[in-house]
N, C-alpha and C positions, 0 to 999 in steps of 0.2 A: 504494500500500500504506500502511495506517495505521501510526502509530508503535507502537500496541499490537501489531500483527501483527509488526512488525520486532523488537520486544522479545521476543515469544514465540519467534521463530525463533532468537534468541540463546540461549535456554534458561536453565538454572540455573547455568551456569558462572561462575567468577570469572577474572580475569586482565586484563593490560593491553590485550589485543586487544578483549575485551568492553567494558572501560571506554571505550576510544577510540570504538568503534562506538556505544555508548550515548550518550556525550556528543555525538557528531556529530548525533544525532537532534534535539538541543535547541540546538545552537550558534547557529543563525540567530535563533530567537525570543529566546533569552536575551541574546545580544549586542545585539539591537535594543532591548530594554527596559532593559538595564543602564544606558544613558545617561540614563535618566529620573530616576535616584536615585543620587547619589554619597554616599559616607560623610560623615557629619557630623564624625566623628573617625577618622583613618586611622593605622594602625601605632602605636597608643598602647601604651606600655610598661606592663605590669602586673607585671613582675618583671625580674630582672637578665639573664636569658638572651636571646640574639637572637631566639629563638622565642617569647618572652613578649610577644606583640603581639596586639592586637585592633582591630577596626574597629566603629564604631557607626553605625547607620542610624536616623535620627530621623524620626518622623512629623510631619506638620503639626499645629499647635495648641500651646497654651502649657501645658496641664495635664500634670503628671507622669504618665507612662504606664507600664503594666506592661512588664517587660523579658523578652525571650526571648533566651537565650544559646544559640548553636548551636556544637557541638563536632564537627568534621569527622571522617570516617573515613580509612582508608588503611593498614589492616593493621598499625598501630602504628609503621610505619617510613617512611611518607610522607604527603603530604597538605598542603593549604594553605587558608587562609581565603579566598583569592581576592582580587578586585579587582586593581588595578595591571595591567590587561590580561587578567585571567582572571575570567570570571563565575562559575565553579563554586564552590559553597559561599557565595560572596557573595550569590548569588540568595536564600538563605534569610533573610539579614538584610534584603534589600530586600522580600521577601514580608512579613516581620513589620512593617516600617515602613508599607507600603501598607495594612496591616490596622489601623493605629493603635497599634502596639506599638513600643517601642524594640528594634531588632534588633541583637544583638551577635554577632559571629563571631570566634572565637579561633583562634590557633595554639597549639601546645604542643610540648614537647620530644619527640623521636622516638627509638625504639629503632634499633639496639642500644646506642647511646651512653648512652641514658637508659632504664633499665628500671623495672619496677614498684617503687614506686607513683608514678612521676614524672607520669604522665598525670592521675591523680586529684589529686595535689598541685597541678598547674598549673590544673586546673579550680577548685580551692579558692582559689588565688591570684587568679584572674580574678574570682571572686565577691567576694573581700575587696576588691579594687580597686574594683569596682562599688559596693560598700557605701559607699565613701568618695567616689566621683566621679560616680555615675550622675546626680545632680541637675544637674550641669553640662551634661548632654546630654539633658535632658528626661525622664529615667527615674526611677521610684520604686524606691529601693533596698530597700524592704520588700515588693516584689512581683516577685520574680525566679523565672522558670521556666527550668530547664535542659533542653536537648534535645541528644541526640547520636545519630549514626548509626554503625553498625559499631564500629570501635575507639573512636570518640567516645562511643558509648552505653556501652561498657565503662568509660570514664573517668568518665562521669557516675555510673554505678552505683558505681564505686570511691570517688567523693566521698561518696556516701550511706553507704558502708561505713565511711568515716573519721569519721562523725558529723556530716556537713555538712547533713543534711536540715533542721535547725532554721533554716538560712539561706534556705530556699526555700519557695515556695508549692506547687510541683508539679515533676514531672520527666517527660520524654518519652524513651522508649527505643526506637530503631528499629534492627532487624536487628543486634542485638548478641549476643555470646557471654559469658554470665555464670557459667557453670560447671554448667549442668544437663546438659551432654553432656561426654564425655571430651575433654580437650585434645589437640592434635595437635602434631607437631614444628614446624610453622610458627609456633606460639605462643611457642616458646622465646626468640626474640630479645627479647621484652618481659618474659616472666615468669621467664626464667633457668632455674635448676635444676628439672628436671621433678619431682623428689621433693617440691618445695615448692609445686607447683601448687595443691593444694586450699586451702591457707591464704592464697593470694593472689587467689582468685576472689571476686567480690562477690555470689555467689548468695545467701548468707544475708541480706545487707542488702536485696536486691531482694525476697526473700520476706517479710521481716519488717517493712519500713518502713511506717509509717502515712501517709506522704506520698502524695497522689494521684498515680497513675501512668497514663500513656497508653503502651501497649506496642504496637508495630507491626512487621509484617514484610511482605514483598512476595510476590506470587503466584509469582514466579520466583526467589525467594531460594533458595540452595542448601539441600539437606535439613537440614544441620546447623543452619543458622540458623532454619529452620522448627521443628525439634525444640526449640531453645532457647525459641522463642516459646511453644510448647505447654508447655514446662517451667515457664515463668513463670506461665502461666495455672493449671496444676494446683497448683503450689506455693502460690500465693496463695489459691486456692479452699480448699485444705486448711487453711491457716493462718488465714484471715480469714472463711471461709464465703461468699466472694464473689469473682468474677473482677475483675481490674483492667479499666479501660476499654481496649478493644483495637480494632485494625483490621488486616485483611489487605488490602493495597492491590492491587486487581486490575489486570492489564495492565502491571505494572512488575517490574523486577528489582532486584537488590541496589544497583545504582548509580543507576538512574533514580528510585528511591524519593525521593531528595532533589534530583537534577538537574532534575526537572521542576517543582519548586516555583516558583511565580511565573508559570507559564504558564496557559493557559485551562483546563487540567485542574485543577480546584480541589477535588477530592474530599478529598485528604489535607490540603491547606492549610486548608480549612474546618474539618476535624476538629481540627487543631492549634490554630488561632486560637480556636475555640469552647472548647476545653479550657483554654487560657490565660485567656480572659475569665471562664470559670466559676470558676476557682480563684485568679485574681489580680485580680478586679474591685475 
């Protein structure tokens, strides 16, 4: 049975069992290729909190390269940048380096101990650190592209809402919830008081930003995430007279969207890398 068939059988659900089953589909291949590229900088502190850590994956060659910063998902309450025995999320940094980019994968503070806007603030702190130190690791600090998935996409969008777009060349939003659909009780640990949800969502920034966007969702994303994807498209079409660059990733679910990056299925990887090259050349 193919991986795509197995993912299709898992359906549109979220949860630890689906995550474990999905990750298991890629464990062997990702673990095998993880040894080929170790971080050039590991657990580098970009702020005072123990979660303020990032890893840097450097491509071969001496020229300063564009930087792809990846912000992991995890429902605001969990998740890790990987490496140190875990390939998940680290695979995105490795994918970037193999494509000639400097790949950066960050951790950030988690809810419920750290609520909105902690995630966006941490993305901003990581970008500020890279502005000062990227050259030490082969990166061009003037050519940064942010990418996030799920909660990480929300934090990237939150950084845009805080005025951070001037620090970037482009942004990639994968399977995020930006405020185009009603929020749910499970969002409370990060956003806090439900009465203040609307003022805390980055929807307005995602709609209005002039920054180039690549917006993606998976074929088997839950309906709410697919509705958010359509909300971004419609809002930007109305505001700008054109859709953002988009991709619906066939044969993948919410988790495999990024867990498969770096494998022989290069459809999304090629879209991401081409987008970065186009806007951060």
